[in-house]
N, C-alpha and C positions, 0 to 999 in steps of 0.2 A: 531309339525310336524316333522317327520323323514327326515333326509337327506340321499339320496341314491346316490351311485356312481357306475356306470356300465362301463364295458368294457374299462379298462385303464391299463396302465403300468406306475408306478411311481418308480423312483429311486432317492435315495439321501434324502436330508432334505428339506421339504416344510412346509410352514405355509400359509394357505389359509382360509380367513374368519373365523378365530378362530378354524379351524380344524387343529390339529397338526399332521403333517406327519413325522414319523421317529424321533421324539424327545424323549429323555430319560425322565424318570420321573421327574416331577418338585419337587423342594425342599419340604420336608415334606410328600412325598408319599413313599410307599413301593413297587413300581412296579419293582424295580431291587434290587438285593441282595447287601448288604454292607459288605459281608463276606470278610475277609482278603484273598488276593491272592498273592502268591509269586511273587517278582519282576521279570519281564521278562516272566512270564508264559502267555500262550495264551489259552483262553477258548476253550473247545472242541465244535465242531458243532454237533448238534443232529438233525436228520430228524424226524419230528413228523407228522403223518398222522391221520386225523380224519377218523374213520372206517365207516362212513356213517350214515345217519338218522338224526333225530332231537334231540337236547339236549343242555345242558349247557357246556361251555368251561371247567369247573372244574370237569366234569364227567370223569370217567375212561374209555373213549371210544376212546383211542388213541393207536397207535402203534408207538414205538420209535426205531430208529436204530442209534447208538447202544442202546439196552435196558439196563436201569440202575435203575429200580425201580421208574421211574417218574410217576406222576399222570396226570398232564396236562402241556403243554408247558408254561414255564415262565423263561426268561433269569435269570441267576445267574452269579456270578463271574467265575464259573467253566464251565458253559454250555450256548451256544447260540442256539436257536431253529429255524430251517427252517420249516415252517408249510405249509402243503398241506391239503386242505379240500377234502377228499375222493379220492385223487390221480387219477382222471380220470374215476371214476365210474359214467359215464354219465347216467346210468340207474337209479341212486339213486340221488334224489334232497335233499341234506343235508342242514339243517338250524341249525346253532350254535349260541347260545346267549352268549356273553361275560358277565359273571355274577360276575367278580372280576377284579381288576386292574391287567393287564398282560403286559409283554414286550416280544417281539420276534424279531428275526433277519429278517425274511422275511415271506410273506404270498402269497400263490397261491390258487386262487378260480377257479373252473371249471364252465362251463355253467350249469345253474340250481341250483348252490349252493349259500348259503347266510351266511354271518357273520353279526350278529346284535349286536351292542354295547349297552348294557342296560343302562338305565338312571343312572347317577352318577358313571359310570365306565370309565376306560381308557384302550385303546389298543395302546401301543407304538410299532411301527414297525421301526427298526433301519436301514434297508437297502432298501428293495424293496417290491412292491406289484404287482402281476400279477393277474388282476381281469377280469375274463370272466364271472363272476356271479354277485352277488349283495353284496356290502359292505354298511351297513346301520347303521346310528347313531340314536338310539331311545331315544332322549333326552326329558325330561319333564321339571320340575322346577329346576333341578340340573345340574351342569356342567358335560358334557360328552365329552370325548376326543378320537380322533383317531390320 
């Protein structure tokens, strides 16, 4: 049975009934980059916007500012992603399936938009969620995390 979360604003680190809010990847997972980063450097923040419609997170249906050859938003040692699902295009109801383990800085969902975390996948959100749509965990027999 899927878990659905509607109309909320979450900030910081939360753990609720096995749903992990804002937690970094657990040991043994590859949700964040382990690339070397110079001491004292700060990752660049990138705004990523889903261009609307239905699709998988890993599809090239994103606009990035600044644009740097990214395919889909996933934090690294050099970049942190603020993600907006179709950025206010209320005439388009977007449905995005998280089909790979991903980590982002923040997530904003508009009314009518959905983010579905597929079975056995993880979406780690490090700072905040503004949810005016539907954030859903589609778990089956495997562990699925938000």
